[in-house]
C-alpha positions in Angstrom: 10.3 27.6 14.8 12.2 29.1 17.7 15.4 27.3 16.5 14.9 28.9 13.1 14.4 32.3 14.5 17.4 32.0 16.7 19.5 31.6 13.6 18.9 35.3 13.0 19.7 36.1 16.6 22.9 34.1 16.8 25.3 36.6 15.2 24.2 39.1 17.9 24.4 36.7 20.9 27.2 38.6 22.5 25.3 41.9 22.3 22.3 40.2 23.9 24.5 38.8 26.8 26.0 42.3 27.2 22.5 43.9 27.3 21.4 41.3 30.0 24.5 42.0 32.1 23.9 45.8 31.9 20.2 45.1 32.6 21.1 43.1 35.8 23.0 46.2 37.0 20.1 48.4 36.1 17.5 46.2 37.9 19.9 45.5 40.7 20.5 49.1 41.8 16.8 49.7 42.8 17.0 46.6 45.1 19.2 48.8 47.4 16.2 51.0 48.2 14.6 48.5 50.7 17.9 48.2 52.5 18.1 52.0 52.7 14.6 52.0 54.3 15.6 49.4 56.8 18.9 51.2 57.7 17.1 54.6 58.1 14.3 53.2 60.3 16.3 50.7 62.5 19.8 52.1 62.5 19.2 55.9 62.3 15.7 56.9 63.5 15.2 54.0 65.9 18.8 54.1 67.3 18.4 55.4 70.8 22.2 55.5 71.4 22.8 58.2 68.8 22.3 61.9 69.3 20.1 64.0 67.0 23.2 65.5 65.4 24.7 62.0 64.8 21.5 60.8 63.3 21.5 63.8 60.9 25.1 63.2 59.9 24.4 59.5 59.3 21.3 60.3 57.3 23.1 62.8 55.1 26.0 60.4 54.5 23.8 57.5 53.3 21.7 59.9 51.2 24.8 61.3 49.5 26.0 57.7 48.7 22.6 56.7 47.3 22.3 60.0 45.4 25.6 59.3 43.7 24.4 55.8 42.7 21.1 56.9 41.3 22.1 60.3 39.7 25.6 59.5 38.4 25.8 55.7 37.9 22.2 54.6 37.0 21.4 57.0 34.1 24.2 55.8 31.8 23.5 52.2 32.8 19.8 52.8 31.8 20.8 54.6 28.5 23.2 51.8 27.3 20.8 49.1 28.3 17.9 50.7 26.3 20.1 51.6 23.4 21.7 48.2 23.1 18.4 46.4 23.4 16.7 48.5 20.7 19.7 48.5 18.3 20.2 44.8 18.6 16.5 44.0 18.0 16.2 46.4 15.1 19.4 45.0 13.5 17.9 41.5 13.7 14.6 42.7 12.1 16.7 44.4 9.4 18.4 41.0 8.6 15.0 39.2 8.6 13.4 41.7 6.3 16.4 41.7 4.0 16.3 37.9 3.7 12.5 37.9 3.4 12.6 40.5 0.6 15.1 38.3 -1.3 12.8 35.4 -0.8 9.8 37.4 -2.2 11.9 38.3 -5.2 12.7 34.6 -5.8 9.0 33.5 -5.7 7.4 33.0 -9.0 4.6 35.0 -10.6 2.2 32.2 -9.6 2.6 33.2 -5.9 1.7 36.8 -6.6 -1.3 35.7 -8.7 -2.7 33.7 -5.7 -1.9 36.1 -2.9 -3.0 39.7 -2.1 -0.3 42.3 -2.1 -1.6 43.8 1.1 -1.4 40.5 3.0 2.1 39.9 1.9 3.1 43.4 3.0 1.4 42.9 6.4 3.6 39.9 7.0 6.8 41.6 6.0 6.0 44.8 8.1 3.6 44.0 10.9 4.4 40.3 11.7 8.2 40.8 11.5 7.9 43.9 13.7 5.9 41.9 16.2 8.7 39.3 16.5 10.8 42.1 18.0 9.0 41.5 21.3 10.5 38.0 21.3 14.0 39.6 21.3 13.3 42.4 23.8 11.0 40.4 26.1 11.8 36.8 25.6 15.6 37.0 25.3 16.2 40.0 27.5 13.5 41.2 29.9 12.3 37.8 31.0 15.8 36.8 32.2 16.2 40.2 33.9 12.9 39.7 35.7 13.8 36.2 36.7 17.2 37.4 38.0 15.5 40.3 39.9 13.1 37.8 41.5 16.0 35.5 42.5 18.0 38.4 44.0 15.0 39.7 45.8 14.2 36.3 47.2 17.8 35.7 48.3 17.8 39.0 50.2 14.4 38.3 51.7 15.5 34.8 52.9 18.4 36.4 54.7 16.0 38.8 56.5 13.3 36.3 57.5 12.8 32.7 56.2 9.2 32.3 57.5 8.0 35.5 56.1 9.6 34.8 52.7 7.9 31.4 52.6 4.6 33.1 53.4 5.2 35.4 50.4 5.6 32.3 48.1 2.3 30.7 49.1 0.6 32.2 46.0 3.2 31.0 43.5 1.6 27.6 42.6 -1.7 29.4 41.9 0.1 31.9 39.8 1.9 29.3 37.7 -1.3 27.3 37.1 -3.1 30.4 36.0 -0.4 31.3 33.5 -0.5 27.8 32.1 -4.3 27.7 31.8 -4.9 31.1 30.3 -2.1 31.5 27.9 -2.5 28.0 26.3 -5.4 29.4 24.1 -4.0 32.8 23.6 -1.6 31.9 20.7 -4.5 30.7 18.5 -6.6 33.8 19.3 -3.6 36.0 18.5 -3.0 34.2 15.2 -6.6 34.6 14.2 -6.4 38.3 15.1 -3.3 38.8 13.0 -4.9 37.1 10.0 -8.0 39.2 10.2 -5.9 42.4 10.3 -3.9 41.2 7.3 -7.2 40.7 5.4 -8.3 44.3 6.2 -4.9 45.5 5.0 -5.1 43.5 1.8 -8.6 44.7 1.0 -7.6 48.3 1.8 -4.4 48.1 -0.4 -6.4 46.9 -3.4 -9.2 49.5 -3.0 -6.8 52.4 -2.5 -5.1 51.4 -5.7 -8.4 51.1 -7.5 -10.1 54.2 -6.1 -10.6 55.6 -9.6 -12.7 52.5 -10.5 -14.8 52.9 -7.3 -15.5 56.5 -8.0 -16.2 56.0 -11.7 -18.9 53.4 -10.9 -20.2 55.4 -7.9 -20.0 52.3 -5.7 -18.6 53.9 -2.5 -21.5 52.7 -0.4 -21.2 49.1 -1.7 -17.4 49.1 -1.1 -17.9 50.6 2.4 -20.1 47.7 3.3 -17.6 45.2 2.0 -14.8 46.9 4.0 -17.0 47.0 7.1 -17.5 43.2 6.9 -13.7 42.6 7.0 -13.3 45.4 9.6 -16.1 43.7 11.7 -14.4 40.4 11.4 -11.2 41.9 12.7 -13.1 43.6 15.5 -14.7 40.2 16.5 -11.3 38.5 16.5 -9.7 41.4 18.4 -12.5 41.4 20.9 -12.2 37.6 21.5 -8.5 38.1 22.0 -9.0 41.1 24.4 -11.7 39.3 26.4 -9.5 36.3 27.1 -6.5 38.5 27.8 -8.6 40.6 30.3 -9.8 37.4 32.1 -6.2 36.2 32.5 -5.0 39.5 33.9 -7.9 39.8 36.2 -7.2 36.4 37.7 -3.5 36.6 37.8 -3.4 40.2 39.2 -5.8 39.1 42.0 -3.5 36.3 42.9 -0.5 38.6 43.0 -2.4 41.1 45.1 -3.3 38.5 47.7 0.5 37.8 48.3 1.2 41.2 49.9 -1.9 40.9 52.2 -0.5 37.7 53.5 2.9 39.2 54.1 1.6 42.4 55.7 -0.6 40.4 58.1 2.0 37.8 59.1 4.8 40.4 59.2 2.8 42.7 61.5 2.2 39.7 63.8 5.9 39.0 63.9 6.7 42.7 64.9 4.1 42.5 67.6 5.7 39.3 68.9 9.1 41.1 68.8 10.3 38.6 66.2 11.1 41.3 63.6 12.0 45.0 63.6 9.8 47.7 62.1 12.6 48.6 59.6 12.9 44.9 58.5 9.1 44.7 57.9 9.2 48.0 56.0 12.1 46.7 53.9 10.4 43.3 53.4 7.2 45.0 52.1 9.4 47.1 49.8 10.9 43.9 48.5 7.5 42.6 47.8 7.1 45.2 45.1 10.4 44.0 43.7 9.1 40.5 43.8 5.6 40.9 42.5 6.4 43.7 40.0 8.6 41.3 37.9 5.9 38.6 38.3 3.3 40.9 36.8 5.7 41.8 34.0 6.2 38.1 33.4 2.4 37.8 32.9 2.5 40.7 30.5 5.5 39.1 28.9 3.5 35.9 28.4 0.9 37.8 26.4 3.5 39.7 24.4 5.5 36.5 23.7 2.3 34.7 22.6 1.5 37.5 20.1 5.1 37.4 19.0 5.1 33.6 18.4 1.8 33.9 16.4 3.5 36.5 14.2 6.5 34.3 13.9 4.3 31.5 12.7 2.9 33.7 9.9 6.4 35.1 9.0 7.8 31.6 8.6 4.7 30.5 6.6 5.9 33.2 4.1 9.5 32.0 4.3 8.3 28.4 3.6 6.5 29.3 0.4 8.2 27.1 -2.2 10.1 28.3 -5.2 8.2 27.2 -8.4 11.0 28.4 -10.7 14.6 27.6 -9.6 18.0 27.1 -11.1 19.1 23.6 -11.9 22.3 22.4 -10.3 23.9 22.3 -13.8 22.6 25.8 -14.8 25.2 28.2 -16.2 25.5 31.8 -17.2 25.1 31.2 -20.9 25.3 33.9 -23.5 22.6 34.1 -26.2 24.6 34.4 -29.4 21.8 34.4 -32.0 18.3 34.4 -30.4 16.7 31.3 -32.0 13.7 30.1 -29.9 12.1 26.7 -30.2 8.8 25.6 -28.6 8.9 21.8 -28.6 5.6 20.1 -27.6 5.0 22.7 -24.9 2.1 22.2 -22.6 1.2 24.4 -19.6 -1.3 24.7 -16.8 -1.2 27.2 -13.9 -2.1 24.7 -11.2 -2.1 20.9 -11.1 -5.9 20.7 -10.8 -6.5 23.2 -13.7 -7.0 22.4 -17.3 -4.1 23.0 -19.7 -3.8 26.5 -21.0 -1.4 25.5 -23.7 -1.3 22.2 -25.6 1.3 20.6 -27.9 2.9 23.9 -28.9 5.5 23.5 -31.7 7.1 26.7 -33.0 10.4 27.8 -34.4 11.5 31.4 -34.2 14.6 32.2 -36.1 17.3 34.7 -35.1 16.4 38.2 -36.0 12.8 37.4 -36.9 9.8 39.4 -35.8 7.0 37.0 -34.8 3.5 38.1 -33.7 1.1 36.1 -31.6 -2.5 36.9 -32.3 -5.9 35.5 -31.4 -8.9 36.0 -29.2 -8.4 37.0 -25.5 -7.8 34.0 -23.3 -6.2 31.9 -26.0 -2.8 31.6 -24.4 -0.7 34.3 -26.1 0.5 36.1 -22.9 1.1 32.8 -21.3 3.5 31.7 -24.1 5.6 34.8 -23.8 5.7 34.4 -19.9 7.3 31.0 -20.4 10.3 32.4 -22.4 11.9 34.3 -19.4 10.7 31.5 -17.1 8.1 33.5 -15.2 6.5 30.1 -15.1 8.0 26.7 -16.0 6.4 24.5 -18.7 4.3 21.6 -17.5 5.4 19.4 -20.4 7.7 19.8 -23.4 10.6 22.2 -23.6 11.6 25.6 -24.8 15.1 26.1 -26.2 17.2 29.2 -27.0 20.1 28.8 -29.4 19.8 25.0 -28.9 20.0 25.2 -25.1 17.0 24.3 -22.9 16.1 27.5 -21.0 16.6 25.5 -17.8 20.3 25.3 -18.7 20.5 29.1 -18.2 20.6 30.5 -14.8 17.5 32.5 -14.2 19.4 35.8 -13.9 21.4 35.3 -17.1 18.3 34.3 -19.0 16.2 37.3 -17.9 19.1 39.7 -18.3 19.0 38.8 -22.0 15.3 39.1 -22.5 13.7 42.6 -22.7 10.0 43.1 -22.2 7.7 46.0 -22.9 4.2 45.4 -21.5 0.8 47.1 -22.0 0.9 48.5 -18.5 4.5 49.0 -17.7 5.0 49.8 -14.0 7.2 52.7 -13.1 8.4 53.0 -9.6 7.8 56.3 -7.6 11.4 57.4 -8.2 12.9 59.8 -10.7 12.8 59.1 -14.5 16.6 58.6 -14.3 16.3 55.8 -11.8 13.4 54.1 -13.7 15.5 54.1 -16.9 18.6 52.8 -15.1 16.6 49.7 -14.1 17.6 48.4 -17.5 21.3 48.7 -16.6 22.1 50.1 -13.2 25.7 50.8 -13.9 25.2 52.6 -17.2 26.8 56.0 -17.7 24.8 59.3 -18.0 25.6 59.4 -21.8 24.3 55.8 -22.3 21.1 56.5 -20.4 20.4 59.7 -22.4 21.2 57.9 -25.7 18.7 55.1 -24.8 16.0 57.8 -24.0 16.7 59.4 -27.4 16.3 56.1 -29.2 12.9 55.7 -27.4 11.7 59.2 -28.5 11.6 60.1 -24.8 14.5 62.6 -24.4 12.6 65.6 -25.8 9.5 65.3 -23.5 11.8 64.5 -20.5 13.7 67.8 -21.0 10.4 69.7 -20.9 9.6 68.4 -17.4 10.5 70.7 -14.4 13.5 68.7 -13.2 14.3 66.8 -16.4 15.6 63.3 -15.7 15.3 63.9 -12.0 11.6 64.5 -12.2 9.7 62.2 -9.7 7.1 60.2 -11.6 4.8 59.3 -8.7 3.4 55.9 -7.8 3.2 53.6 -10.8 4.2 56.7 -13.0 0.9 58.5 -12.3 2.4 61.9 -13.1 3.1 60.9 -16.7 0.7 60.2 -19.6 0.4 56.7 -21.0 2.6 57.4 -24.0 5.3 59.0 -21.8 5.3 56.0 -19.4 5.7 53.7 -22.4 8.6 55.7 -23.8 10.4 55.6 -20.4 9.8 51.8 -20.3 11.1 51.4 -23.8 14.2 53.5 -22.8 15.2 51.1 -20.2 14.9 48.2 -22.7 17.1 50.1 -25.1 19.6 50.6 -22.3 19.4 46.8 -21.5 20.0 46.0 -25.2 18.8 42.4 -25.0 19.1 39.9 -27.9 15.5 38.8 -27.4 12.6 41.4 -27.2 9.1 40.7 -26.1 6.3 43.2 -26.7 3.0 42.5 -25.0 0.2 44.8 -26.2 2.8 47.6 -26.0 0.6 50.2 -27.8 -3.0 49.0 -27.5 -3.9 51.4 -24.7 -2.5 54.5 -26.4 -4.1 57.2 -28.5 -3.2 57.3 -32.2 -0.6 60.1 -31.9 1.2 58.3 -29.0 1.0 55.0 -30.8 2.8 56.4 -33.8 5.6 57.7 -31.7 5.9 54.4 -29.7 5.6 52.3 -32.8 8.5 54.2 -34.4 10.6 53.5 -31.2 9.6 49.9 -31.1 10.6 49.4 -34.8 14.0 50.8 -34.0 14.3 48.7 -30.9 13.4 45.4 -32.7 16.0 45.8 -35.4 18.7 43.1 -35.4 17.2 41.2 -32.6 14.6 38.4 -32.2 11.3 40.0 -31.4 8.1 38.4 -30.2 4.9 40.5 -30.2 1.5 39.9 -28.7 -1.1 42.1 -30.4 -4.8 42.5 -30.7 -4.6 45.4 -33.1 -3.6 43.5 -36.2 -2.6 46.6 -38.2 0.5 46.9 -36.0 1.9 43.5 -36.9 1.3 43.2 -40.6 5.1 43.7 -41.1 6.0 40.7 -39.0 8.0 37.9 -40.6 5.7 35.4 -39.1 2.2 35.6 -37.6 1.0 32.8 -35.3 -2.7 32.4 -34.6 -3.3 30.9 -31.1 -6.8 29.7 -30.1 -7.8 27.7 -27.0 -4.1 27.0 -26.2 -3.2 25.6 -29.6 -1.5 27.0 -32.7 -4.2 27.1 -35.5 -2.0 28.5 -38.3 1.1 30.5 -38.9 2.7 32.4 -41.8 3.2 35.9 -43.2 0.3 38.4 -43.4 -0.1 37.8 -47.1 0.0 34.0 -46.8 -2.6 34.0 -44.0 -4.9 36.4 -45.8 -4.7 34.1 -48.8 -5.6 31.1 -46.7 -8.8 32.9 -45.7 -9.0 31.0 -42.4 -8.6 32.0 -38.7 -6.4 35.1 -39.3 -8.4 36.2 -42.2 -11.6 36.1 -40.0 -9.9 38.1 -37.2 -8.6 40.7 -39.7 -12.0 41.0 -41.3 -13.8 41.4 -38.0 -11.5 44.4 -37.2 -12.6 45.9 -40.6 -9.0 46.4 -41.6 -8.9 44.7 -44.9 -8.5 47.0 -47.8 
């Protein structure tokens, strides 16, 4: 896992080394303070051979030197160290999120059907952000603390070997405590992160569906359900905090015992004339430089454990397999005609599930309008999802213009298939940006022409900012009919040879439906059109109507032919009380 993460770090290795070198200077400068204390006590204050005036001069000289170091040299060192550390770590996280987002885009619809949006977002935002601690702490600060400890020990050994060895007595106990306590912390951290992701996933869904909660007046019930997940997170967080608190209590006690040993033994040496007062004072000051980094290393262990747990969850997302991929031999093929053939197609969503589609054989000719009808759950929407390869067939084959759809690259296939859904999602951008999704490099004139064809231009021009009007999340500021017309505009702009309409007007009022239906009829001209419809009055004009029931084609033909058969389609039509 660390090796994989370091692949993101590798391009910035020289920046990390530079940050560490500047950090050594930053942490090294304060190590001069104990030497200043020793010099002032032993060589200035305690120097009986110097006059008072000479002592004052010596004191001012050394203070001027140290003032220059700490006022002039240290601030820019501190600034560049902090800036480089933060810039480098943020750039690495930028690269990770960039690659992770591309990975999310490549995952099939099946992944998003099986995972909560909030949990996915939590991994991309929270878990990736937590891995920043590995860069700042694990790759930078830990090394700086270790270097600080080594430098401090080296200076302490030159001052007094026996007293330095006394200060190291607690080190074995310290190392054992770190090993014991932090062995279990990673699992507790992972459990805490998962519980937090579940809270975020639940909250994301409920915020999106707040209108449903209010309409059924189930606020109390939903509050209880949220509290269960919130309590689960509290339990996991408390377990994590309890273990963390125990570890810090033990380890801080150990590191607090060290100075007691040094002060006692050092005072004894001063009494025995084996050490000067200034040396003891400097030695005690160096203890802070020794045990301070040790305490930070303990804190770093906690931080790194949390970071590694987040790294686990991040790479779990990276390791999600692609269900739909390009074959090695796939090419950017051009759809010339738009003939579609289903050849013995079977499909099931998961290996353990029953088949949703069975033995589907169907020919759709170039330029035809073909409607899929039938009761809900029969497999209509699944069939149209197979054409742009949102899912791959379990058995059989789908061909376009004689080519198996797997022979197309996914991008070239989907670029040539336009879809208008019942609930088209508009992003919280301007109308202009939403229409340009159909063809991002289109000109202003092409975009406006597409909107006019979709009967959208007139209502857009009545909005406060015209095409620059923000539509809100999921297009909440527009009516259902307006949203559909914007969605149809981007398909007009895309101008695909194959058009798929999935319940495109079923959720609209009659007036909006008439406007949308007119736009759709214009859109479907001179291209192969596949329609899924429950309202049969909207598809009587279709060249072919296909009745799908329980995953199988029960009958197909024109409206007049199927009505004459008086079978499945006739029964559906009669149930809707539409027959003349």
